[in-house]
Structures are given as structure tokens and as C-alpha cells.
N, C-alpha and C positions, 0 to 999 in steps of 0.2 A: 503494500500499500505505499503511496507515496505522502509525504508526508505535508499538512497543512497546518501553519500553526492557530492555535485556538484562542481565541479573546481574553481576557484575564478580567475580573471582576465579575459582580452579580450581575446580569444582563436587565435586570430589573433597573438598576438604577443607571441604566445607559441610555435611557429616551432622548437624551439630548444629544447623543456622540453622532460627529459628522462622520467619521470612518471607522470601521472596524478593522482590526488586524486579520490576514489571509487566515482563513479556518479550514476545517474538514476533520477528515479521519487518518489516525495511523496507524497502520499494523492492524488491521482489521483481520486481514487474514494470510498465513504462510502457504495453505496448502487449498486443493481444490476437490471436493466433493467427485466421487467417478462420475456421475451423472450430471454434475454442473448444477448450480441453482437454478430457479426459475427468473425469468426476468422480466421486468414492466413490459406490459402489450406495445408500447411506444416504441423501446429500446432495442433497436439493431445497430448496435456500436459498429462505426465504421461505415454504415451505409446511410445513415441519419445525421443531420446537424449535430454537434457535440452536447446540445441541451437538445430533453424532449421530452414531453409530458403530456397527463392526462387529467383533467381539471373536472371537479362539481360547484355546480350552483352553491354558495356559500349561506348558511343559515343564521338565523340572531345567535351570540353566545350568551348563556348567564354569566352571570357577576363571580368574580374570581373566588376561588377559596383562599382560604389562610394557608400559612406554609406548613406541609408536611412532607416527611419523607417518603416518596415512592416505594414499594415493595414487591410488586409484581405487575405485568402489562400480559394482556390478553388481547389477540385480533382473533376474534373466534373462526370467521370468515374465512382462513387461510392457515388456520391449526398454529397459529404462534401461541405460546403458553411460556413465559419466562419469569425467574425471578430477577429481581434489580438489586445493583450493589451501586455504590458511589464510585464515580471516577473523576479524576483530578486532571491536572495537565501532566501528559509525560515526557519523554526525552524531548528537547528540541521546541518546545512550548507545545507540543502535538495534544491533539484529544485524548484522554486515556481512553482505554478498553480494556475489559477483562480479561484475564490470562489465557492464553490458547488452551489449557489444561480445564478451564471453567467455562468452555465457549459457551455453553447450553444457558448462560445467565448474561443478561442486558447490562448497560453500564449508562448511568444517568450522570451528566455532566454537574457536578454539585455546587459549580461557582454561578450557574443560571438559577432562574426560577423552578421551584419542584412545580409538575405536571397540577396543573389545577390555578397554578395564580396565577396571575396576568403578567405577561413575556412570555417568550418562546423558551420551551423546555426542551432539553436534548436528550435524547437515548438511543446510544449507538450497540451495537453489538458484530458479532462476528457471524458473517455468513458459513463458512465451514472453518474445520480444523478435523487435523490427521489425527489428534489427540482424543477425539470423540471415536466411540466403538461404529457410528454410522457415518461420520466426516458431519453432520449437520452441527451448524451452530445455533443460536436461538434466531436469526434471523435469517434461516435458510431460506424460508417461503415467502418474506418479504416481498419480494419481486411480482408475486403473484397480488397483492395488495391492487384495489382499485377504487376510486373517488366514490362515495357516500358507504363505504364499509365503516364500521365502528370500533375505534380501539379503545381499550378499558384500562386503566391504570388506577389499581388498590391502592392506597396510602397508609402511613402507618396510624392516621388517626380514624381507621375503618370507613373513610370517604371513598368511592369510586369516581374518579373523573373519568367522565364517557367523552372521547372526542371521535369528531366524523372527517375522514380524509376528506380534503378539499384537493389534493393535487398527488400525483405519484410519478417522481422526476428520475429520470435517467441521465446522467451527468457524468464525464470523461473527468478523469482524476486531475488533468492540465487545464480542464476548464470549471473548476468547481464553484457554486454559484455561492460564495462567502458570505456575500453583503445579504444573500435571500433566505440564506438557513438563518445567519445570528442575527439578522436585524430583529430590534425588541418592537414588540407588538404590544397596543394597549389591551388587549383583551387576552385571554389564556389560551396557548396556543401550542402545538406539538409539532416536535420533527424526528423523523425517526431515520436512523441512516446505515448502510452496511455497504458491502462491496458488490460489485455487479459487472455486468460488460463482459467484453472479452477475457481471457487467462492468456497471460503470458509466462509460458513454460520455464523460459530461462530466468526470468527474476520471481516467480510463483506469486504473482500478484495479479490480482484483477485491474482492469486498465478504466475501471468507474465505478461509479459510486450511484446504490438506489438509494432514492429521499422520498419519504412520505411526511407529505404538511398536511396538519389535521388541527381543527377548534373545537373547543368546547361547547357540547351542545347539551349537555344533562350530568346530574350528578346525583348520588345515592349513596345511602349508608349499607355497607356490607355486614 
């Protein structure tokens, strides 16, 4: 995975920021599952422009929740079910990820808002790992996500923040949409990131990222 520097500081407090540091995911995968992960419907790296996306109409968001640690993420429609750990900045100021020997767990970037708070919460996860028996990481099927699907994030305060997917984007790592992913938002939003696109067998890295954008549409107590 090519390195993109992650922005420092709580994103909730950056509403007036003029520019963001280059950002993205570092070392999300070193291996490839034998069949390769699913890709977004619009993502055919090498035959489409560097950025491609599918979108859905946006509905009105409810008010933001107070801070609480996220503990679990579910996207039932694509069979994503994963515990969440916190991640900070990694080497070279890159966005941290769960260890490859724990690739079934997703990582929440804890310098940003918690899912459900006002602002853009960031969760990343590996798409695959040779250290998993089935090679699959927590976000192996994220490429199957489509606009309109729901993402449920369970929090330590027993609230569940329910997000509706607005857009699924395939981006080359050389053209990672830093400003779009990390830009502060006035309402509660969520960004999910993993590797995608073509796989380079020489560098053992995927050439792109799959990025899901969603906004809060409901909350309930678990």
C-alpha cells in the first residue's frame, strides 16, 4: 500500500482548516486472497478514469451523538461484521491499521470524531491477509457495497449509529481523494477505506483503494 500522510488532530476541530495534509491508508495489505476481493461495480482500474463512483440521493441526517468509542461494525448486505479497535498514526505519519495477524478487526482513527458524532469518522481495515486461514480481512467484501445500503456502528455507550451509504468510490492510490475523505463535515458522516483495484504481484500491493462514504440516518439503543 502506498503511503499517504494522515492529518493530525481531531477532525471535529478542523472545520475552519483551509488545507489538509495528504492522507490515506498505509500498508492495508501485503497479500492477496486467492480469488481476489470483490470490486465496486464502477471500478475497473486501468480502463476507467482514476476516480469512479456510484452515488445515491442523500436523506436528512439526525443530530449528532455524544462521544463514545466504536466497538463493532456491521454491513449486513455484504456480510461485513467486525470488531473495532482504535488506530493512531503509523510510521511516516500514515494512517494506522490493525496488525495483519488480526486482520478480521477494523480500525477507527481515534484522532477524528467517533462514528455518530458531528464530523467525518474514519474506519479502515485490511482487505486480505496471508495470516488469516481464509485470507480474508475485515473489509474483504467492502467492494460489494452499494449506495442505499446501511452501515451499523455499535458504540461503547450501547447506542448504534446507523449510516446510509451515499457513494462507493474506486480511487488509484496515486490519486487518493485526500480532501474529500478527510474534509470536516457539519453532520455525522462515515468513511470506510480498504485496498482495491488491480494487484501488483511484484510489490505485493493493490494499486487502488475502495472508499465508502455514508451519513447518519438513524440511531437506536442496543
